[in-house]
C-alpha positions in Angstrom: -96.8 -49.4 192.9 -97.5 -52.6 190.9 -101.0 -53.2 189.7 -103.1 -56.2 190.6 -102.7 -57.8 187.2 -98.9 -57.8 187.4 -99.1 -59.3 191.0 -101.4 -62.1 189.8 -99.1 -62.7 186.8 -96.0 -62.9 189.0 -97.8 -65.4 191.3 -98.7 -67.5 188.3 -95.1 -67.5 187.2 -93.9 -68.5 190.6 -96.4 -71.4 190.7 -94.8 -73.4 187.8 -91.7 -74.1 189.8 -93.9 -74.7 192.9 -95.8 -77.4 191.0 -92.5 -79.0 190.0 -91.3 -78.9 193.6 -94.4 -80.9 194.6 -93.9 -83.4 191.8 -90.3 -83.9 192.8 -91.5 -84.4 196.4 -93.7 -87.3 195.2 -90.8 -88.8 193.2 -88.5 -88.5 196.2 -91.0 -90.2 198.4 -91.2 -93.2 196.0 -87.4 -93.3 195.7 -86.9 -93.2 199.5 -89.3 -96.2 199.8 -87.4 -98.1 197.1 -84.1 -97.2 198.9 -85.5 -98.7 202.1 -86.7 -101.9 200.4 -83.4 -102.5 198.6 -81.3 -101.8 201.8 -83.6 -104.1 203.8 -83.1 -106.8 201.1 -79.4 -106.5 201.4 -79.5 -106.9 205.1 -81.7 -110.0 204.9 -79.4 -111.6 202.4 -76.4 -110.8 204.5 -78.2 -112.4 207.5 -79.0 -115.5 205.4 -75.4 -115.7 204.3 -74.2 -115.6 207.9 -76.6 -118.3 208.9 -75.5 -120.6 206.1 -71.8 -120.0 206.9 -72.3 -120.5 210.7 -74.4 -123.6 210.2 -71.6 -125.5 208.4 -69.0 -124.9 211.1 -65.7 -125.3 209.2 -66.9 -128.3 207.2 -67.2 -128.0 203.4 -70.4 -126.8 201.9 -72.6 -129.2 200.0 -73.7 -128.4 196.5 -76.9 -126.6 197.5 -75.3 -124.5 200.2 -72.5 -123.5 197.8 -75.0 -122.6 195.1 -77.1 -120.5 197.6 -74.0 -118.7 198.8 -73.0 -117.8 195.2 -76.6 -116.7 194.5 -76.6 -114.5 197.7 -73.2 -112.9 196.8 -74.4 -112.2 193.2 -77.6 -110.7 194.5 -75.9 -108.5 197.1 -73.5 -107.1 194.5 -76.4 -106.3 192.1 -78.4 -104.8 195.0 -75.5 -102.6 196.0 -75.4 -101.3 192.4 -79.2 -100.7 192.6 -78.8 -98.7 195.8 -76.3 -96.5 193.9 -78.8 -95.9 191.2 -81.5 -95.0 193.7 -79.0 -92.6 195.4 -78.4 -90.9 192.1 -82.1 -90.5 191.4 -82.6 -89.0 194.8 -79.7 -86.6 194.3 -81.1 -85.6 190.9 -84.6 -85.0 192.3 -83.1 -83.1 195.3 -81.0 -80.9 193.0 -84.2 -80.2 190.9 -86.1 -79.1 194.0 -83.3 -76.7 194.9 -83.2 -75.3 191.3 -87.0 -74.9 191.3 -86.9 -73.1 194.7 -84.2 -70.8 193.5 -86.1 -70.2 190.3 -89.2 -69.3 192.2 -87.3 -67.0 194.6 -85.6 -65.2 191.7 -88.9 -64.7 189.9 -90.2 -63.0 193.1 -87.0 -60.9 193.6 -86.9 -60.0 190.0 -90.4 -58.7 190.1 -89.9 -56.9 193.5 -86.7 -55.1 192.4 -87.6 -54.8 188.7 -84.6 -56.9 187.6 -85.7 -58.0 184.1 -82.1 -58.8 183.3 -82.6 -62.0 185.5 -85.2 -63.4 183.1 -82.7 -65.4 181.0 -80.9 -66.7 184.2 -84.3 -67.7 185.7 -85.2 -69.6 182.6 -81.9 -71.4 182.5 -82.3 -72.4 186.2 -85.8 -73.8 185.5 -84.5 -75.7 182.5 -81.6 -77.1 184.6 -84.2 -78.2 187.1 -86.2 -80.0 184.4 -83.0 -81.7 183.1 -82.3 -82.8 186.7 -85.7 -84.3 186.9 -85.1 -86.1 183.6 -81.8 -87.5 185.0 -83.6 -88.7 188.1 -86.3 -90.4 186.0 -83.6 -92.1 183.9 -81.8 -93.4 187.0 -85.1 -94.6 188.4 -86.0 -96.4 185.2 -82.6 -98.1 185.0 -82.9 -99.1 188.6 -86.2 -100.7 187.9 -84.7 -102.6 185.0 -81.8 -103.8 187.2 -84.4 -104.9 189.8 -86.0 -107.1 187.2 -82.7 -108.7 186.4 -82.1 -109.6 190.0 -85.5 -111.2 190.3 -85.1 -113.0 187.1 -81.7 -114.3 188.2 -83.1 -115.5 191.6 -86.0 -117.4 189.9 -83.6 -119.1 187.4 -81.1 -120.2 190.1 -83.9 -121.9 192.0 -85.2 -123.9 189.0 
């Protein structure tokens, strides 16, 4: 029968992955919001492009319409790239959550069934989860940088 100190210790060990699960949940929430915003922007630009094209009715575009269509096309292609970065960040955070859940479960099973040989494997899983979080953060940071480029491009084209 395990003593109370070992039970408390195992619960403390299981909390570290639990805290990381919570942190990843917050990161996922932010990324899902960003995903929705970028997808909505793509839809709005596509709608604007359709309106410009339908308004002209087979006649040639004037300079401003042509410039706006080029700007819209450029922005859409950059936004599609951004959506891919957001997707990669979400996948990395989701993989991290899965690794942290698995880590926590294995800590519990390892304690329950006295499997000390799992300790190295558990540590590796936790580290892989942390690496996955780092990958997600890198994708999110790069996506933010690309978002700045798009805004900068749009401001310059309208000058």
